[in-house]
N, C-alpha and C positions, 0 to 999 in steps of 0.2 A: 192283641195279646202278643207280648214279646216272645220270641223263640230263641232257642239255642241249639247247637249241634250236640248229638249224642251218638257215639260210635259203639257198636257191639258186634260180636261175632255170632252168627247163627248157622245152623246146618244148611248146606247147599240145597237140599231137597225142600226144606222149609221155606227158604228164600224163593225158590221156583214157584212153590204153591202161593206164597204171598204175591208174587208178581202176577200170577194168573188171576187171582182174585181181584187185584188192583185193576187189571185190564178189563175184567168183567164189569167192574163198578165204574169204569172210566175215571179212575183216580190214580194217584201215584202210590207206589209202595210205601213211601215215607208217610203219606197221609194215613194209609191203612194201619201202619205200625203205630202211629201216634194215637189213632182211635182205640186200638187194642190196648195200648199201655194206659190210656186214660180210663178205660173201662176196668182194667185190672186194679189200678190205684183206687178208683171210687169204690170198688167192691171190697178191697182190703180195708179202706177207711171205715166203711159201713160196718164191716164185721168187727173191727176194733171197737167201734162205738157201742155195738150190741154187747160185746163182752164186758166193756166198762160198765154199762148199764146193769147187766146181770150181776156183776160183782158188787155194785152199789146196793142192789136189792138184797143180796145175800147178807151184806154187812148190816143192813137195816132190819134183818130178819123178816122180810116180806113173805107173804104166803108162797109156798112152793109145792112142787109135785115130785114125788119119788120117781126116779128114772124107770123103775119097774112098772109103775102105773102107766106112764107114757108109753112104754114098750108094749104092754098088754093092750092098750087102747089102739095103738097103731097096727098091731098084728091081728086084732080081733076080726073075725069073719062077719060078725053082725054089725049093726049100726048103733052101737052103744054110745051113750053121751060121753062127752069129755070128762075125765076124772076131776074130782073136786080137790082143791088144795089141802095139804096136810095140816097147815096151820094158818 
């Protein structure tokens, strides 16, 4: 895979922590930063895809749950079943 340079400024303390982790992992700080950026980008892309899917489902009037029903289910102390869709 082709690479390119990327320059950024980070806090000195954060850089020291990155260097320490890189030493523990026997890797370069550049490698560790690249891995962290890759994970961040993949997470944001996956989130965007989920949002797009959700919006498409809303536009198609797919079955949905009221937020209050989900909240009640999440905060219930008993082991109640998952709520049924509204429509």
